[in-house]
C-alpha positions in Angstrom: 38.4 15.4 -7.7 34.7 14.9 -7.5 33.1 11.5 -8.3 30.0 11.7 -10.4 26.9 10.7 -8.4 24.8 9.5 -11.0 27.2 8.0 -14.2 24.7 7.0 -16.9 26.2 3.4 -17.2 25.2 2.3 -14.0 21.5 1.7 -13.1 20.3 2.6 -9.6 20.0 0.1 -7.1 16.3 -0.7 -5.7 16.0 -1.4 -2.1 14.8 -4.9 -1.2 11.4 -2.9 0.6 11.1 -1.2 -2.9 11.4 -4.2 -4.9 8.3 -5.3 -7.3 8.2 -8.6 -5.3 7.8 -6.6 -1.8 5.6 -4.1 -3.4 3.2 -7.1 -4.9 3.5 -9.1 -1.3 2.3 -5.8 0.3 -0.7 -5.2 -2.1 -1.6 -8.5 -1.4 -1.7 -8.0 2.3 -3.2 -4.7 2.2 -6.3 -6.2 0.1 -6.7 -9.1 2.9 -6.6 -5.9 5.8 -9.1 -4.0 3.2 -11.3 -6.7 3.1 -11.2 -7.3 6.9 -12.1 -3.9 7.7 -15.0 -3.8 5.6 -16.4 -6.6 7.4 -15.6 -4.9 10.5 -17.5 -1.6 9.2 -20.4 -4.0 8.4 -20.4 -5.7 11.8 -20.1 -2.1 13.3 -23.4 -0.9 11.3 -25.3 -4.0 12.2 -24.7 -3.9 16.0 -26.0 -0.7 18.0 -23.5 -1.5 20.8 -20.6 -1.0 17.9 -21.7 2.2 16.1 -19.5 4.6 18.2 -16.6 2.6 17.5 -17.3 2.3 13.5 -14.5 5.3 13.4 -11.7 2.3 13.3 -12.6 -0.1 10.8 -13.5 2.9 8.8 -9.8 4.2 9.1 -8.5 1.2 8.4 -10.2 0.6 5.3 -9.3 4.0 4.1 -5.9 3.7 4.9 -5.6 0.2 3.5 -7.1 1.3 0.2 -5.0 4.4 -0.2 -2.0 2.2 0.5 -2.8 -0.4 -2.2 -3.5 2.3 -4.8 0.1 4.4 -3.8 1.9 1.4 -4.2 0.0 0.4 -7.5 0.8 3.5 -8.9 4.6 3.4 -7.9 4.8 -0.2 -9.7 2.9 1.2 -12.5 5.5 4.0 -13.1 8.4 1.9 -12.6 6.9 -0.4 -15.3 6.3 2.6 -17.7 10.0 4.3 -17.1 11.7 0.7 -18.0 
């Protein structure tokens, strides 16, 4: 006899790393990382010795902002479905 993999009476269990608290904490940390990276971009633009290394804070800025947007959209979709 096969077991029903998705019974209608049971709510799916969310893993701890995908809980609302973990997502909100990750968004908060990534906002601080974004601010740190933007500061790094401004410092690299202001000092000619650091101009060749501007790619690192630029990539960090993009990735942290991308992660904030993705996690926020995940939270938004989850709250819309409930």
